gemmi code that builds the backbone of each chain (N, CA, C; Angstrom):
import gemmi

chains = {
    "A": [
        ("UNK", (24.099, -28.827, -6.508), (25.251, -27.706, -6.965), (25.429, -26.559, -6.186)),
        ("UNK", (26.651, -26.175, -5.747), (26.823, -25.276, -4.749), (26.760, -23.595, -5.550)),
        ("UNK", (25.921, -22.921, -4.957), (25.832, -21.359, -5.443), (27.102, -21.115, -5.538)),
        ("UNK", (27.484, -20.401, -6.626), (28.877, -19.657, -6.655), (28.933, -18.632, -5.945)),
        ("UNK", (29.950, -18.724, -5.282), (30.074, -17.426, -4.152), (30.235, -15.991, -4.767)),
        ("UNK", (29.385, -14.841, -4.332), (29.362, -13.632, -5.153), (29.487, -12.966, -3.878)),
        ("UNK", (30.356, -11.583, -4.203), (30.111, -10.513, -3.229), (28.801, -9.704, -3.629)),
        ("UNK", (27.991, -9.737, -2.614), (26.457, -9.216, -3.196), (26.576, -8.094, -2.142)),
        ("UNK", (25.235, -7.476, -2.261), (25.195, -5.950, -1.901), (25.345, -6.125, -0.358)),
        ("UNK", (24.855, -7.612, 0.175), (24.298, -7.863, 1.529), (25.668, -7.901, 2.506)),
        ("UNK", (26.767, -7.994, 1.590), (28.116, -7.989, 2.048), (28.562, -6.796, 2.585)),
        ("UNK", (28.286, -5.600, 1.977), (28.534, -4.452, 2.593), (27.712, -3.521, 3.871)),
        ("UNK", (26.632, -4.438, 4.258), (25.891, -4.053, 5.061), (26.561, -4.450, 6.503)),
        ("UNK", (26.310, -3.737, 7.448), (26.722, -3.930, 9.206), (25.830, -4.313, 9.783)),
        ("UNK", (25.603, -5.376, 10.693), (24.417, -5.934, 11.424), (24.590, -6.052, 12.746)),
        ("UNK", (23.580, -5.786, 13.404), (23.556, -5.882, 14.881), (23.415, -7.571, 15.297)),
        ("UNK", (23.033, -8.384, 14.531), (22.253, -9.533, 15.209), (20.956, -8.971, 15.489)),
        ("UNK", (20.249, -10.555, 15.379), (18.832, -10.556, 15.615), (18.351, -10.120, 17.032)),
        ("UNK", (17.031, -9.464, 17.176), (16.410, -9.511, 18.458), (15.239, -9.810, 18.412)),
        ("UNK", (14.729, -11.016, 18.198), (13.355, -11.184, 17.726), (13.308, -11.443, 16.309)),
        ("UNK", (12.114, -11.001, 15.888), (12.128, -10.629, 14.519), (13.305, -9.473, 14.004)),
        ("UNK", (13.626, -8.989, 14.562), (14.416, -7.383, 14.339), (15.653, -7.637, 14.206)),
        ("UNK", (16.357, -6.781, 13.375), (17.985, -6.526, 13.305), (18.312, -5.119, 12.907)),
        ("UNK", (19.094, -4.554, 13.560), (19.613, -3.018, 13.270), (20.719, -3.251, 12.111)),
        ("UNK", (20.341, -2.647, 11.121), (21.518, -2.671, 9.783), (21.999, -1.088, 9.415)),
        ("UNK", (23.215, -1.423, 8.875), (23.382, 0.003, 8.610), (24.666, 0.051, 7.833)),
        ("UNK", (25.226, 0.958, 7.082), (26.175, 1.131, 6.248), (26.996, 2.179, 6.569)),
        ("UNK", (28.382, 2.309, 6.253), (29.472, 3.443, 6.746), (30.441, 3.602, 5.759)),
        ("UNK", (30.391, 4.824, 5.145), (31.815, 5.078, 4.405), (32.425, 6.248, 4.392)),
        ("UNK", (33.440, 6.656, 3.797), (34.149, 7.909, 3.759), (33.909, 8.463, 2.309)),
        ("UNK", (33.182, 9.703, 2.123), (32.990, 10.215, 1.307), (34.041, 11.306, 1.098)),
        ("UNK", (34.586, 11.326, -0.309), (35.991, 12.099, -0.714), (35.266, 13.127, -1.576)),
        ("UNK", (36.478, 13.597, -2.334), (36.167, 14.972, -3.165), (35.511, 14.574, -4.390)),
        ("UNK", (35.609, 13.315, -4.637), (35.021, 12.762, -6.284), (33.882, 11.455, -5.734)),
        ("UNK", (33.481, 11.451, -4.688), (32.449, 10.645, -4.349), (32.989, 9.734, -3.359)),
        ("UNK", (32.836, 8.272, -3.391), (32.908, 7.382, -2.114), (34.736, 7.667, -2.484)),
        ("UNK", (35.298, 7.644, -0.942), (36.845, 7.262, -0.957), (37.005, 6.027, -0.549)),
        ("UNK", (36.476, 5.677, 0.577), (36.682, 4.290, 1.141), (35.321, 3.851, 2.113)),
        ("UNK", (34.625, 2.556, 1.390), (33.772, 1.763, 2.099), (34.128, 0.777, 2.449)),
        ("UNK", (33.051, -0.051, 2.991), (33.303, -1.555, 3.364), (34.141, -2.375, 1.978)),
        ("UNK", (33.352, -2.405, 1.005), (33.838, -2.870, -0.320), (35.414, -2.501, -0.611)),
        ("UNK", (35.727, -1.000, -0.652), (37.161, -0.680, -1.015), (38.125, -1.231, -0.003)),
        ("UNK", (37.581, -0.897, 1.500), (38.355, -1.541, 2.284), (38.873, -2.910, 2.141)),
        ("UNK", (37.780, -3.852, 1.868), (37.971, -5.279, 1.670), (39.147, -5.472, 0.501)),
        ("UNK", (38.901, -4.792, -0.387), (39.883, -4.789, -1.545), (41.288, -4.516, -1.091)),
        ("UNK", (41.507, -3.297, -0.435), (42.913, -3.026, 0.210), (43.412, -4.304, 0.796)),
        ("UNK", (42.348, -4.590, 2.040), (42.794, -5.838, 2.834), (43.127, -7.179, 2.005)),
        ("UNK", (42.492, -7.131, 0.810), (42.784, -8.312, 0.007), (44.236, -8.133, -0.611)),
        ("UNK", (44.479, -6.760, -1.228), (45.656, -6.442, -1.774), (46.812, -6.956, -0.966)),
        ("UNK", (46.903, -6.434, 0.183), (47.702, -6.486, 1.466), (48.145, -8.084, 1.570)),
        ("UNK", (46.871, -8.980, 1.614), (47.295, -10.394, 2.043), (47.992, -11.004, 0.722)),
        ("UNK", (47.225, -10.733, -0.329), (47.641, -11.344, -1.731), (49.072, -10.561, -2.443)),
        ("UNK", (49.465, -9.293, -1.901), (50.393, -8.844, -2.844), (49.999, -8.428, -4.389)),
        ("UNK", (49.049, -8.649, -4.628), (48.370, -8.558, -6.187), (46.854, -7.931, -6.040)),
        ("UNK", (46.936, -7.110, -7.427), (45.256, -6.466, -7.344), (44.986, -7.685, -8.125)),
        ("UNK", (45.136, -8.389, -8.929), (44.386, -9.438, -9.548), (43.919, -10.699, -9.027)),
        ("UNK", (44.637, -11.013, -7.908), (44.342, -12.145, -7.113), (43.420, -11.354, -6.045)),
        ("UNK", (43.714, -10.135, -5.515), (42.529, -9.518, -4.744), (41.218, -9.540, -5.503)),
        ("UNK", (41.280, -8.896, -6.822), (40.064, -8.777, -7.496), (39.230, -10.395, -7.634)),
        ("UNK", (40.101, -11.426, -7.887), (39.755, -12.973, -8.063), (38.818, -13.202, -6.563)),
        ("UNK", (39.584, -13.085, -5.788), (39.038, -13.304, -4.332), (38.012, -12.629, -3.976)),
        ("UNK", (37.653, -11.374, -4.559), (36.289, -10.758, -4.194), (35.243, -11.127, -5.533)),
        ("UNK", (35.580, -11.855, -6.674), (34.589, -12.041, -7.566), (34.514, -10.602, -8.109)),
        ("UNK", (35.263, -10.086, -8.397), (35.515, -8.870, -8.950), (36.431, -8.722, -10.326)),
        ("UNK", (36.065, -7.957, -11.557), (36.831, -8.035, -12.381), (38.222, -7.276, -12.211)),
        ("UNK", (39.204, -7.583, -12.737), (40.693, -6.902, -12.630), (40.256, -5.261, -13.151)),
        ("UNK", (39.695, -5.028, -14.083), (39.417, -3.753, -14.403), (38.553, -2.893, -13.379)),
        ("UNK", (37.624, -3.543, -12.691), (36.678, -2.815, -11.718), (37.555, -2.714, -10.431)),
        ("UNK", (38.679, -3.733, -10.036), (39.503, -3.548, -9.111), (40.578, -2.271, -9.352)),
        ("UNK", (41.116, -2.342, -10.590), (41.837, -1.246, -10.878), (41.389, 0.114, -10.937)),
        ("UNK", (40.006, 0.255, -11.365), (39.437, 1.756, -10.915), (39.152, 1.931, -9.620)),
        ("UNK", (39.049, 0.850, -8.854), (38.741, 1.284, -7.352), (39.989, 1.763, -6.764)),
        ("UNK", (40.901, 1.100, -7.028), (42.381, 1.575, -6.488), (42.767, 2.814, -6.947)),
        ("UNK", (42.401, 3.418, -8.117), (42.706, 4.582, -8.642), (42.108, 5.875, -8.206)),
        ("UNK", (40.803, 5.418, -8.002), (39.981, 6.298, -7.271), (40.361, 6.300, -5.793)),
        ("UNK", (40.553, 5.279, -5.406), (41.040, 5.763, -3.595), (42.627, 6.312, -3.710)),
        ("UNK", (43.528, 5.998, -4.260), (44.691, 6.478, -4.682), (44.724, 8.210, -5.018)),
        ("UNK", (43.799, 8.659, -5.841), (43.565, 10.027, -6.421), (42.933, 10.547, -5.228)),
        ("UNK", (41.927, 10.300, -4.426), (41.268, 10.796, -3.298), (42.123, 11.043, -2.089)),
        ("UNK", (43.185, 10.352, -2.049), (43.940, 9.911, -0.555), (44.950, 10.935, -0.612)),
        ("UNK", (45.492, 11.820, 0.476), (46.243, 12.583, 0.322), (47.643, 12.030, -0.217)),
        ("UNK", (47.787, 10.902, 0.226), (48.901, 10.372, -0.769), (48.549, 8.792, -1.132)),
        ("UNK", (49.216, 8.077, -2.127), (48.937, 6.849, -2.692), (48.710, 6.028, -1.425)),
        ("UNK", (47.757, 4.913, -1.681), (47.346, 4.088, -0.294), (47.919, 2.685, -1.007)),
        ("UNK", (47.905, 2.389, -2.282), (48.292, 1.371, -3.013), (49.289, 1.559, -3.901)),
        ("UNK", (50.748, 0.961, -4.163), (51.607, 1.067, -5.049), (51.867, -0.095, -5.916)),
        ("UNK", (52.203, -0.153, -7.147), (52.288, -1.335, -7.745), (53.746, -1.292, -8.732)),
        ("UNK", (54.147, -2.656, -8.571), (55.369, -2.727, -9.371), (55.296, -3.555, -10.657)),
        ("UNK", (55.621, -3.641, -11.877), (55.578, -4.071, -12.900), (56.966, -5.392, -13.134)),
        ("UNK", (56.313, -6.741, -13.658), (57.576, -7.378, -14.053), (58.011, -8.074, -12.878)),
        ("UNK", (59.294, -8.875, -13.202), (59.971, -9.537, -12.257), (59.359, -10.882, -12.300)),
        ("UNK", (59.478, -11.930, -11.254), (58.902, -13.287, -11.059), (57.651, -12.784, -10.745)),
        ("UNK", (56.510, -13.660, -11.314), (55.522, -13.571, -11.074), (54.640, -12.643, -11.739)),
        ("UNK", (55.485, -11.574, -12.140), (54.568, -10.551, -13.193), (54.036, -9.212, -12.464)),
        ("UNK", (55.122, -8.965, -11.571), (54.422, -7.624, -10.863), (53.285, -7.924, -9.489)),
        ("UNK", (53.501, -6.824, -9.015), (52.404, -7.081, -7.811), (52.134, -5.793, -6.937)),
        ("UNK", (51.548, -5.624, -6.258), (50.713, -4.550, -5.440), (50.922, -4.507, -4.232)),
        ("UNK", (51.052, -3.571, -3.209), (51.033, -3.549, -1.885), (50.498, -2.292, -1.246)),
        ("UNK", (49.980, -2.179, -0.020), (49.723, -1.071, 0.561), (50.902, -0.374, 0.962)),
        ("UNK", (51.124, 1.048, 1.066), (52.045, 1.816, 1.531), (51.761, 1.913, 2.826)),
        ("UNK", (52.715, 2.360, 3.668), (52.359, 2.701, 4.952), (51.103, 3.477, 5.401)),
        ("UNK", (51.025, 4.504, 4.754), (49.918, 5.109, 4.678), (48.543, 4.580, 4.348)),
        ("UNK", (48.616, 3.606, 3.438), (47.612, 2.413, 3.176), (47.244, 1.722, 4.414)),
        ("UNK", (48.080, 1.307, 5.075), (48.030, 0.574, 6.276), (47.368, 1.275, 7.420)),
        ("UNK", (47.888, 2.212, 7.435), (47.417, 3.553, 8.516), (45.865, 3.797, 8.266)),
        ("UNK", (45.605, 4.159, 7.180), (44.241, 4.305, 6.930), (43.372, 3.247, 6.746)),
        ("UNK", (43.740, 2.002, 6.359), (42.639, 0.772, 6.431), (42.686, 0.402, 7.928)),
        ("UNK", (43.345, 0.507, 8.819), (43.446, 0.166, 10.291), (42.432, 1.052, 10.659)),
        ("UNK", (42.567, 2.237, 10.564), (41.537, 3.210, 11.013), (40.250, 3.076, 10.851)),
        ("UNK", (39.945, 2.702, 9.694), (39.003, 2.310, 8.717), (38.046, 1.333, 9.473)),
        ("UNK", (38.526, -0.013, 9.743), (38.335, -1.282, 10.278), (37.890, -0.797, 11.737)),
        ("UNK", (38.535, 0.184, 12.529), (38.297, 0.686, 13.974), (36.736, 1.233, 13.960)),
        ("UNK", (36.775, 2.069, 12.908), (35.163, 2.594, 12.873), (34.333, 1.507, 12.431)),
        ("UNK", (34.250, 0.692, 11.398), (33.764, 0.026, 11.181), (33.016, -1.237, 12.329)),
        ("UNK", (34.091, -1.685, 13.244), (33.868, -2.560, 14.259), (33.152, -1.781, 15.597)),
        ("UNK", (33.429, -0.221, 15.654), (32.926, 0.561, 16.647), (31.323, 0.439, 16.120)),
        ("UNK", (31.037, 0.768, 14.937), (29.782, 1.042, 14.324), (28.995, -0.324, 14.586)),
        ("UNK", (29.805, -1.510, 14.364), (28.830, -2.717, 14.569), (28.830, -2.804, 16.098)),
        ("UNK", (29.407, -2.349, 17.121), (29.177, -2.315, 18.489), (27.898, -1.433, 18.892)),
        ("UNK", (28.055, -0.140, 18.087), (26.936, 0.787, 18.525), (25.595, -0.139, 17.997)),
        ("UNK", (25.568, -0.759, 16.753), (24.155, -1.114, 16.287), (23.901, -2.182, 17.576)),
        ("UNK", (24.849, -3.125, 17.985), (24.652, -4.027, 18.796), (23.989, -3.603, 20.129)),
        ("UNK", (24.723, -2.405, 20.523), (24.193, -1.810, 21.823), (22.982, -1.341, 21.828)),
        ("UNK", (22.784, -0.519, 20.720), (21.594, 0.021, 20.714), (19.969, -0.601, 20.415)),
        ("UNK", (20.364, -1.561, 19.687), (19.428, -2.896, 19.511), (18.801, -3.374, 20.892)),
        ("UNK", (19.980, -3.445, 21.688), (19.736, -4.125, 22.984), (18.652, -3.151, 23.883)),
        ("UNK", (19.099, -1.591, 23.857), (18.200, -0.960, 24.344), (16.666, -0.778, 23.836)),
        ("UNK", (16.442, -0.997, 22.439), (15.473, -0.891, 21.684), (14.151, -1.442, 22.365)),
        ("UNK", (13.331, -0.745, 22.608), (12.000, -1.594, 23.091), (10.972, -1.962, 21.523)),
        ("UNK", (11.039, -2.973, 21.476), (9.913, -3.145, 20.041), (8.468, -3.564, 20.613)),
    ],
    "B": [
        ("UNK", (14.415, 29.461, -12.694), (13.348, 28.448, -12.483), (13.968, 27.659, -11.296)),
        ("UNK", (13.200, 27.563, -10.008), (13.685, 26.705, -9.127), (13.171, 25.255, -9.429)),
        ("UNK", (14.338, 24.569, -8.842), (14.142, 22.844, -9.077), (13.170, 22.367, -8.013)),
        ("UNK", (12.493, 21.579, -8.782), (11.364, 21.099, -7.683), (12.029, 20.347, -6.754)),
        ("UNK", (11.748, 20.227, -5.748), (11.917, 19.717, -4.637), (11.802, 18.185, -4.618)),
        ("UNK", (12.537, 17.496, -4.363), (12.636, 15.963, -4.609), (13.193, 15.251, -3.335)),
        ("UNK", (12.194, 14.000, -3.118), (13.175, 13.339, -1.848), (14.132, 12.575, -2.393)),
        ("UNK", (15.085, 12.695, -2.614), (16.242, 11.986, -3.274), (16.700, 10.859, -2.558)),
        ("UNK", (17.696, 10.104, -2.930), (18.346, 9.068, -2.142), (19.116, 9.660, -1.049)),
        ("UNK", (19.706, 10.796, -1.300), (20.706, 11.596, -0.616), (20.008, 11.607, 0.850)),
        ("UNK", (18.699, 12.267, 0.865), (17.813, 12.534, 1.943), (18.092, 11.329, 2.936)),
        ("UNK", (18.294, 10.013, 2.775), (18.476, 8.779, 3.606), (19.639, 8.644, 4.083)),
        ("UNK", (20.739, 9.320, 3.652), (22.136, 9.274, 4.276), (22.242, 10.204, 5.397)),
        ("UNK", (23.011, 9.637, 6.365), (23.286, 10.228, 7.735), (24.567, 10.868, 7.504)),
        ("UNK", (24.994, 12.180, 7.823), (26.636, 12.385, 7.619), (26.974, 13.264, 8.711)),
        ("UNK", (28.463, 13.051, 8.822), (29.291, 13.534, 9.866), (29.451, 15.135, 9.856)),
        ("UNK", (29.278, 15.814, 8.656), (30.047, 16.827, 8.064), (31.375, 17.050, 7.924)),
        ("UNK", (31.827, 17.887, 7.064), (33.289, 17.531, 6.509), (34.300, 17.899, 7.419)),
        ("UNK", (35.393, 17.234, 6.944), (36.564, 17.534, 7.583), (37.507, 17.385, 6.527)),
        ("UNK", (38.043, 18.858, 5.933), (38.725, 18.692, 4.814), (37.962, 18.325, 3.588)),
        ("UNK", (38.425, 17.226, 2.874), (37.651, 17.049, 1.619), (37.006, 15.699, 1.922)),
        ("UNK", (37.021, 15.628, 3.337), (36.314, 14.391, 3.626), (35.035, 14.270, 4.379)),
        ("UNK", (34.232, 13.278, 4.351), (32.969, 13.394, 5.199), (32.580, 11.669, 5.570)),
        ("UNK", (32.339, 11.722, 6.737), (31.818, 10.108, 7.216), (30.444, 10.295, 6.926)),
        ("UNK", (29.752, 9.068, 6.073), (28.725, 8.710, 5.783), (27.949, 7.849, 5.875)),
        ("UNK", (26.708, 7.704, 6.233), (26.080, 6.022, 6.555), (24.926, 6.120, 6.658)),
        ("UNK", (24.375, 4.973, 6.564), (22.668, 4.705, 6.622), (22.518, 3.650, 7.910)),
        ("UNK", (21.317, 3.777, 8.360), (20.771, 3.151, 9.260), (19.248, 2.658, 9.169)),
        ("UNK", (19.093, 1.372, 9.440), (17.522, 0.929, 8.993), (17.463, -0.286, 10.234)),
        ("UNK", (15.951, -0.776, 10.357), (15.660, -1.727, 11.250), (15.053, -2.808, 10.443)),
        ("UNK", (15.606, -3.808, 10.107), (15.349, -5.021, 9.243), (13.962, -5.777, 10.333)),
        ("UNK", (12.974, -6.110, 9.623), (11.927, -7.126, 10.061), (11.767, -8.170, 9.401)),
        ("UNK", (10.936, -8.866, 9.510), (10.596, -10.462, 8.993), (10.362, -10.352, 7.429)),
        ("UNK", (10.008, -9.074, 6.855), (9.803, -9.145, 5.415), (10.436, -8.044, 4.731)),
        ("UNK", (11.854, -7.771, 5.387), (12.729, -6.727, 4.813), (12.778, -5.422, 5.756)),
        ("UNK", (12.858, -4.388, 4.941), (12.799, -3.250, 5.847), (11.638, -2.910, 6.488)),
        ("UNK", (11.731, -2.836, 8.003), (10.684, -2.243, 8.934), (10.631, -0.853, 8.696)),
        ("UNK", (11.934, -0.371, 9.079), (11.569, 1.094, 9.544), (13.092, 1.724, 9.155)),
        ("UNK", (13.192, 2.556, 8.262), (14.483, 3.313, 8.030), (13.991, 4.666, 8.018)),
        ("UNK", (15.228, 5.810, 7.702), (14.740, 7.059, 7.582), (13.768, 7.593, 7.122)),
        ("UNK", (13.518, 6.922, 5.735), (12.345, 7.506, 5.003), (11.141, 7.008, 5.312)),
        ("UNK", (10.965, 5.555, 5.856), (9.631, 5.058, 6.216), (9.562, 6.129, 7.940)),
        ("UNK", (10.453, 6.456, 8.542), (10.518, 7.291, 9.848), (9.790, 8.446, 9.548)),
        ("UNK", (10.372, 9.146, 8.425), (9.872, 10.339, 8.038), (8.634, 10.523, 7.608)),
        ("UNK", (8.048, 9.476, 6.951), (6.453, 9.315, 6.450), (5.876, 9.073, 7.869)),
        ("UNK", (6.191, 8.441, 8.739), (5.545, 8.375, 9.821), (5.408, 9.856, 10.570)),
        ("UNK", (6.518, 10.437, 10.465), (6.335, 11.723, 11.193), (5.424, 12.807, 10.592)),
        ("UNK", (5.568, 12.552, 9.094), (4.691, 13.519, 8.255), (3.358, 13.213, 8.732)),
        ("UNK", (2.772, 12.032, 8.884), (1.562, 11.311, 8.933), (1.078, 12.040, 10.434)),
        ("UNK", (1.912, 12.094, 11.495), (1.609, 12.625, 12.704), (1.432, 14.413, 12.919)),
        ("UNK", (2.310, 14.778, 11.795), (2.021, 16.302, 11.639), (0.670, 16.577, 10.788)),
        ("UNK", (0.641, 15.773, 9.821), (-0.451, 16.289, 8.876), (-1.895, 15.505, 9.197)),
        ("UNK", (-1.763, 14.092, 9.870), (-3.066, 13.594, 10.112), (-3.784, 13.006, 8.931)),
        ("UNK", (-2.748, 12.845, 7.963), (-3.250, 12.245, 7.004), (-2.173, 11.395, 5.830)),
        ("UNK", (-2.458, 10.425, 5.408), (-1.568, 9.700, 4.697), (-1.282, 10.413, 3.104)),
        ("UNK", (-2.076, 10.896, 2.700), (-2.201, 11.635, 1.392), (-1.309, 13.000, 1.609)),
        ("UNK", (-1.755, 13.614, 2.483), (-0.967, 14.725, 2.720), (0.593, 14.566, 3.223)),
        ("UNK", (0.699, 13.497, 3.901), (2.149, 13.147, 4.217), (3.072, 12.964, 2.933)),
        ("UNK", (2.264, 11.605, 2.186), (2.884, 11.541, 0.674), (2.926, 12.785, -0.152)),
        ("UNK", (2.226, 13.441, -0.267), (2.425, 15.002, -0.958), (3.640, 15.552, -0.303)),
        ("UNK", (3.825, 15.561, 0.719), (4.778, 16.448, 1.417), (6.149, 15.621, 1.250)),
        ("UNK", (6.177, 14.374, 0.984), (7.332, 13.611, 0.611), (7.667, 13.643, -0.831)),
        ("UNK", (6.833, 14.175, -1.576), (6.653, 13.888, -3.169), (6.692, 12.502, -3.542)),
        ("UNK", (5.902, 11.851, -2.861), (5.496, 10.229, -2.924), (4.163, 9.887, -3.457)),
        ("UNK", (4.014, 9.012, -4.157), (2.540, 8.841, -4.908), (1.917, 8.153, -3.594)),
        ("UNK", (0.631, 8.419, -3.508), (-0.260, 7.947, -2.139), (0.013, 6.687, -2.083)),
        ("UNK", (0.100, 5.506, -3.404), (0.065, 4.213, -3.325), (1.104, 3.774, -2.790)),
        ("UNK", (2.491, 4.220, -3.001), (3.676, 4.271, -2.343), (3.464, 4.097, -0.727)),
        ("UNK", (2.918, 5.444, -0.336), (2.796, 5.687, 1.217), (2.324, 4.800, 1.733)),
        ("UNK", (0.952, 4.262, 1.020), (-0.020, 3.316, 1.733), (0.804, 1.951, 1.652)),
        ("UNK", (1.190, 1.665, 0.586), (2.235, 0.353, 0.917), (3.300, 0.524, 2.079)),
        ("UNK", (3.959, 1.596, 2.059), (5.018, 1.594, 3.106), (4.242, 1.437, 4.756)),
        ("UNK", (3.036, 2.135, 4.765), (2.293, 1.976, 5.872), (1.995, 0.505, 6.385)),
        ("UNK", (1.526, -0.124, 5.277), (0.939, -1.568, 5.179), (2.276, -2.196, 5.718)),
        ("UNK", (3.508, -2.195, 5.066), (4.712, -3.026, 5.190), (5.007, -2.653, 6.826)),
        ("UNK", (4.865, -1.424, 7.547), (5.232, -1.161, 8.643), (4.361, -1.751, 9.708)),
        ("UNK", (3.174, -1.596, 9.329), (1.771, -2.369, 10.441), (2.253, -3.609, 10.318)),
        ("UNK", (2.503, -4.186, 9.275), (2.620, -5.513, 8.986), (3.589, -6.509, 9.952)),
        ("UNK", (4.716, -5.502, 9.972), (5.813, -6.226, 10.706), (6.121, -5.958, 12.061)),
        ("UNK", (5.204, -4.853, 12.505), (5.138, -4.202, 14.036), (4.413, -5.185, 14.665)),
        ("UNK", (4.729, -5.282, 15.746), (3.977, -5.886, 16.996), (2.287, -5.616, 17.157)),
        ("UNK", (2.297, -4.531, 17.067), (0.836, -3.677, 16.744), (0.943, -2.550, 16.018)),
        ("UNK", (-0.297, -2.384, 15.142), (-0.128, -1.069, 14.205), (0.410, 0.201, 14.866)),
        ("UNK", (1.107, 0.810, 13.681), (1.858, 1.983, 14.332), (0.869, 3.235, 13.751)),
        ("UNK", (0.364, 2.999, 12.971), (-0.728, 3.673, 12.067), (-2.045, 3.657, 11.981)),
        ("UNK", (-2.979, 4.183, 12.212), (-4.400, 3.801, 11.848), (-5.315, 4.835, 11.390)),
        ("UNK", (-6.136, 4.629, 10.564), (-6.673, 5.246, 9.850), (-8.238, 5.373, 9.933)),
        ("UNK", (-9.116, 6.391, 9.399), (-10.259, 6.270, 9.684), (-10.873, 7.004, 8.578)),
        ("UNK", (-12.021, 6.428, 7.942), (-12.689, 6.762, 7.049), (-13.829, 7.880, 6.779)),
        ("UNK", (-13.731, 8.874, 5.728), (-15.287, 9.574, 5.796), (-15.071, 10.781, 6.951)),
        ("UNK", (-16.324, 11.582, 7.284), (-16.100, 12.520, 8.190), (-15.956, 14.009, 7.133)),
        ("UNK", (-15.692, 14.948, 8.035), (-15.330, 16.010, 7.392), (-13.829, 15.765, 6.719)),
        ("UNK", (-13.296, 16.308, 5.619), (-12.148, 16.078, 5.566), (-11.770, 14.627, 4.544)),
        ("UNK", (-12.824, 13.727, 4.902), (-12.559, 12.800, 3.867), (-11.556, 11.605, 4.710)),
        ("UNK", (-11.789, 11.688, 6.026), (-11.081, 10.932, 6.981), (-9.441, 11.060, 7.056)),
        ("UNK", (-8.785, 10.307, 7.804), (-7.123, 10.595, 8.065), (-6.465, 9.454, 8.693)),
        ("UNK", (-5.395, 9.749, 9.135), (-4.628, 8.858, 9.634), (-3.833, 9.374, 10.709)),
        ("UNK", (-3.536, 8.256, 11.730), (-2.592, 9.034, 12.664), (-1.866, 7.727, 13.361)),
        ("UNK", (-0.762, 8.136, 14.037), (-0.018, 7.294, 14.897), (-0.615, 6.635, 15.982)),
        ("UNK", (-0.390, 5.585, 16.359), (-0.845, 4.925, 17.566), (-0.073, 5.274, 18.862)),
        ("UNK", (-0.346, 5.139, 19.963), (1.011, 5.169, 20.929), (2.100, 4.256, 20.762)),
        ("UNK", (1.470, 3.058, 20.321), (2.821, 2.476, 19.956), (3.714, 3.092, 18.746)),
        ("UNK", (2.971, 3.623, 17.922), (3.983, 4.428, 16.983), (4.711, 5.461, 17.068)),
        ("UNK", (3.640, 6.303, 18.174), (4.765, 7.468, 19.145), (5.952, 6.757, 19.277)),
        ("UNK", (5.727, 5.759, 20.112), (6.915, 5.201, 21.181), (8.118, 4.669, 19.952)),
        ("UNK", (7.691, 3.854, 19.100), (8.648, 3.162, 18.061), (9.339, 4.568, 17.812)),
        ("UNK", (8.710, 5.367, 16.796), (9.236, 6.459, 16.053), (10.054, 7.173, 17.013)),
        ("UNK", (9.691, 7.653, 18.453), (10.572, 8.504, 18.892), (12.007, 7.772, 19.532)),
        ("UNK", (11.962, 6.170, 19.530), (13.193, 5.584, 19.772), (13.712, 5.649, 18.679)),
        ("UNK", (13.521, 5.383, 17.275), (13.952, 5.536, 16.181), (14.892, 6.500, 16.136)),
        ("UNK", (14.312, 7.978, 16.140), (15.044, 8.999, 16.034), (16.191, 9.193, 16.801)),
        ("UNK", (15.833, 8.673, 18.045), (16.902, 8.691, 19.388), (18.180, 7.932, 18.553)),
        ("UNK", (18.068, 6.723, 17.999), (19.176, 6.003, 17.403), (19.815, 6.761, 16.247)),
        ("UNK", (18.652, 7.160, 15.562), (19.236, 8.155, 14.349), (20.239, 9.416, 14.812)),
        ("UNK", (20.099, 9.985, 15.732), (20.574, 11.126, 16.321), (21.878, 10.584, 16.830)),
        ("UNK", (21.951, 9.621, 17.877), (23.243, 8.878, 18.253), (24.130, 8.548, 17.037)),
        ("UNK", (23.477, 8.105, 15.948), (24.284, 7.738, 14.807), (25.113, 8.765, 14.319)),
        ("UNK", (24.130, 9.847, 14.278), (24.626, 11.042, 13.556), (25.891, 11.699, 14.566)),
        ("UNK", (25.925, 11.400, 15.841), (26.924, 11.848, 16.694), (27.938, 11.089, 16.603)),
        ("UNK", (27.653, 9.777, 16.334), (28.623, 8.708, 16.350), (29.815, 9.214, 15.094)),
        ("UNK", (29.192, 9.406, 14.155), (29.913, 9.946, 12.820), (30.706, 11.328, 13.111)),
        ("UNK", (30.269, 11.977, 13.960), (30.702, 13.507, 14.011), (32.042, 13.201, 14.925)),
        ("UNK", (31.875, 12.353, 15.964), (32.799, 11.829, 16.701), (34.013, 11.111, 15.995)),
        ("UNK", (33.653, 10.277, 15.276), (34.522, 9.306, 14.439), (35.397, 10.270, 13.811)),
        ("UNK", (34.868, 11.151, 12.803), (35.575, 11.677, 11.855), (36.610, 12.805, 12.445)),
        ("UNK", (36.058, 13.283, 13.725), (37.103, 13.848, 14.428), (38.311, 13.390, 14.760)),
        ("UNK", (38.294, 12.117, 14.931), (39.439, 11.664, 15.472), (40.230, 10.873, 14.344)),
        ("UNK", (39.791, 10.545, 13.352), (40.128, 10.292, 12.149), (41.573, 10.941, 11.743)),
        ("UNK", (42.605, 10.193, 11.448), (43.828, 10.971, 11.035), (43.696, 10.981, 9.521)),
        ("UNK", (43.686, 11.791, 8.707), (43.496, 11.436, 7.074), (45.008, 11.640, 6.564)),
    ],
}
model = gemmi.Model(1)
for chain_id, residues in chains.items():
    chain = gemmi.Chain(chain_id)
    for i, (resn, *xyz) in enumerate(residues, 1):
        res = gemmi.Residue()
        res.name, res.seqid = resn, gemmi.SeqId(i, " ")
        for name, pos in zip(("N", "CA", "C"), xyz):
            atom = gemmi.Atom()
            atom.name, atom.element = name, gemmi.Element(name[0])
            atom.pos, atom.b_iso = gemmi.Position(*pos), 0.0
            res.add_atom(atom)
        chain.add_residue(res)
    model.add_chain(chain)
structure = gemmi.Structure()
structure.add_model(model)
structure.setup_entities()
């Protein structure tokens, strides 16, 4: 039986790749005025909302409850200078959600830092003498 | 009454400093074959052992139980290519501990990566457009 795919804590960890027995690992997030504003999990949720045009589909894709996804979106929107996600109700398919241009802009920058951090870890482990 | 100083989880977080309401934060550690080999907490323990010449004094300085400090030292030594900490028993003052040259070498490199990571976060938040 295949193990059910879950978004585990390991998912949020950024890794260098192994060198012998060792691997550099890290986490990265943006803290806002009410705690976490944007980390890897939240950025992935925004990414999925962008892809699916729906918070419930994005939540499902992340094995996350709809309630939890909503709470995260609210926390992100509340801490951003302007909303990163907007929702519309009703119509065919029962409403949806999408990123605002501000959301696209912030998300793009977040992934840039994420990838630079990954590069940083890869570079540092190369030079580390175990 | 002064609040008792404790080593909290926040202690292990590396920070960029604030820009408006926002701060970049991160964690960094080296994973070994049995889980964490060396992170900020373990590196600080090694640093304190180096300073105090004693695992029990180092543990006390970190508000950590002696048992916990021993376990961490054992985990570090077991995962390193050669021991990073050696202990000697008895004599005046009831024995002690110190870093091996290998311990000094690994610790020095760890703090170098730590400081580079801190610099990375400071640099990235500067360029991030919120």
